[in-house]
C-alpha positions, -999 to +999 in steps of 0.1 A: +949+036+687+915+045+695+915+067+723+894+063+755+867+083+748+864+073+712+854+041+722+835+051+746+813+068+721+815+039+699+800+015+725+769+044+733+763+043+698+758+001+698+737+004+729+720+031+712+713+008+678+705-022+701+680-004+723+660+010+696+661-022+674+646-039+708+620-018+710+606-010+679+584-041+684+548-029+692+540-040+728+520-077+729+481-065+726+484-033+708+457-046+682+434-074+694+439-107+683+414-113+650+407-144+630+406-133+592+408-168+571+412-159+533+387-168+508+403-193+480+392-180+446+414-201+425+430-183+393+403-175+367+416-176+329+448-154+320+449-148+354+487-157+371+511-147+396+534-116+385+573-114+389+599-087+385+602-067+354+624-094+331+613-127+349+583-149+331+558-166+352+536-197+334+521-228+349+541-254+353+522-284+368+486-287+380+458-309+394+473-320+422+457-318+459+471-298+476+508-298+464+527-282+497+567-293+487+590-299+459+624-318+462+644-324+430+663-353+427+703-358+419+691-371+384+664-339+380+637-355+389+604-337+406+589-352+434+558-334+449+541-342+478+507-336+486+490-333+515+468-314+540+444-319+574+415-327+549+393-356+556+404-360+519+445-355+523+464-372+490+488-387+516+514-392+483+543-384+463+541-380+428+571-380+406+579-360+375+603-369+352+617-351+316+621-387+295+641-376+268+658-344+290+646-316+269+633-299+298+598-309+289+590-328+326+565-358+301+561-382+328+537-380+356+535-409+380+522-416+416+555-426+435+546-435+468+511-435+483+493-444+518+518-419+535+507-403+570+511-369+560+542-367+542+563-335+538+598-331+534+620-358+509+654-363+503+674-385+479+707-401+499+729-426+497+710-448+472+678-443+499+648-424+494+636-405+528+602-396+536+592-377+566+560-385+575+540-362+603+548-392+625+582-402+619+612-409+590+607-433+564+638-446+545+631-471+513+656-481+482+659-463+455+676-463+419+673-430+407+648-427+372+627-453+388+591-444+387+572-455+419+583-476+451+560-503+458+581-516+490+569-512+530+599-493+537+617-489+568+604-461+597+639-450+613+630-423+635+594-415+654+578-385+657+556-368+677+525-364+653+500-337+649+498-303+658+485-265+666+472-246+635+487-275+612+519-279+629+522-314+612+548-309+585+588-320+594+610-312+567+645-328+565+675-321+547+712-334+547+742-315+561+766-304+540+788-336+542+754-359+537+770-371+569+739-363+591+704-357+585+686-325+597+646-329+606+625-297+612+598-304+637+570-278+647+556-275+684+525-288+692+506-256+703+508-219+696+524-212+731+528-242+748+493-238+765+488-278+764+522-283+789+557-282+776+556-320+784+532-323+750+568-304+733+591-323+740+612-328+709+597-304+695+600-269+683+631-276+670+653-289+649+670-328+653+699-337+636+702-380+630+726-403+613+712-411+581+704-444+596+681-431+624+707-429+649+726-405+673+695-382+674+701-350+694+689-314+697+706-293+665+686-261+681+655-254+694+626-224+704+615-226+669+577-224+668+574-236+636+606-241+613+593-252+580+616-241+555+656-256+561+680-251+539+720-250+539+738-215+530+754-224+495+791-236+496+792-237+532+781-256+562+754-229+580+720-240+584+692-213+577+653-214+583+622-197+579+602-198+610+564-191+613+561-172+646+535-174+673+496-160+670+475-140+692+494-111+703+481-086+680+486-074+644+522-069+637+537-096+665+552-122+665+575-115+633+581-145+615+617-145+603+647-162+584+679-170+603+710-188+604+705-216+634+735-217+656+738-254+667+723-256+706+709-223+698+680-212+719+657-185+698+629-178+722+599-200+719+576-203+736+590-180+763+600-152+743+603-142+711+627-117+687+655-117+713+649-111+752+611-102+746+590-120+775+557-137+763+533-122+784+515-154+784+546-172+799+559-146+823+581-154+845+586-188+839+623-192+824+639-159+828+675-179+823+659-190+788+648-154+781+682-139+787+695-164+763+674-161+733+688-151+701+676-125+680+667-139+642+682-124+610+654-111+590+619-097+599+594-112+575+565-097+586+540-110+618+516-135+606+529-139+573+535-176+573+568-178+561+574-217+551+590-219+518+631-214+515+654-225+490+687-208+480+698-197+443+722-216+441+726-213+401+739-186+378+708-178+353+690-150+374+709-120+378+741-113+398+719-099+430+697-130+433+728-152+434+730-171+466+700-151+480+670-167+497+636-174+482+605-173+513+574-190+502+549-170+523+515-188+530+498-162+544+479-145+574+450-157+590+450-140+625+457-107+613+427-076+606+444-070+569+460-101+550+500-100+552+519-129+530+507-144+498+540-135+483+574-155+476+601-127+487+632-129+484+662-120+507+699-110+491+727-114+509+756-098+505+793-113+519+771-142+532+748-118+551+710-115+546+692-079+537+664-065+537+635-090+519+618-074+492+589-091+474+593-113+444+564-131+431+530-113+440+496-109+429+481-140+448+457-113+469+427-107+446+406-085+474+426-074+504+394-056+518+373-089+512+402-110+524+401-129+486+431-147+475+437-165+440+461-191+456+486-193+487+522-204+482+544-226+501+573-247+489+602-228+468+627-248+449+656-236+430+657-262+395+693-272+382+682-257+348+681-221+368+643-218+374+628-211+404+597-237+409+564-221+436+539-245+449+508-232+453+488-257+475+453-239+478+452-236+435+465-274+432+493-257+406+529-250+406+544-222+389+574-215+370+596-186+372+618-179+343+644-152+336 
């Protein structure tokens, strides 16, 4: 048995480490808030993103209208969601099919049209689900079909639109396939329009496959775009896009496991019980129970895409690790993000993120970029697809 003095020393070490961790963030407004939108140049001939040694990158498909998210169906078909806040938003889903199963997707058809800012997609129980900005649609589905002409059924109403493009609604199935998880971003940066506008927002909802039985799985997640289940478990993870206008290095976007009924701070606190000065004194009981996220992904990186590497082709270190697509900053004096990072997992626990797919920034001083990565999807063939919505291109990384 350890001595009392030994236990006291261990306790003091833990307190010191915790205090250091909580105080390592800069103070709010340590730097002024800036607007620094990138100038997207597109990829010139011969230019492409850069992967680590041993990997190859190629242009998988192009000619889309803002391809933001990629979903691979059970039979290998690829569904590309094309949508944006622009007036010419395609509001459609395109399907790519490998007709003779030779690894080449030689069929390309418009699968669904006239949607309302679609994003998340899911095949479950012979149904095709689409997460529009204002609700979840469900359609009859047969594997291999090239289009859907049915009107479909809206099984869940959702609050629409939102601050700074928080219009995306993502959906995944629970590990047992009995539930659907729905990610809904906030309507504001930090509750400035009133918290009555944030009902059922900044959270992950859980519903039955028919849309009934809604509960709030977790809350205080400002914009949890990427959601995924850790391979072989029931554990939900989310890539969360945090708040703006507190300075260059606040608040870090993050990757975290998401606990049922957990509260992650927004809008009252961030990174544990750091109270947001704009919400000072409003909800001390929520500030005190704010959960500290698992992985710091950098402030203003717009960490949106998320998928776990559940295949065997990439080297051992990548297996069961997480790829995160960082769309890139607008509220930082120097650009941050604009890359895909990899978060290794050891014994089910995440480590420090490292760069994986880079080269999207053309000129940092002039804020020029070639493209902007968003959705990341691990295919059953072991490769990684990356949606570059600014360049209307999908990149493929192989080993």
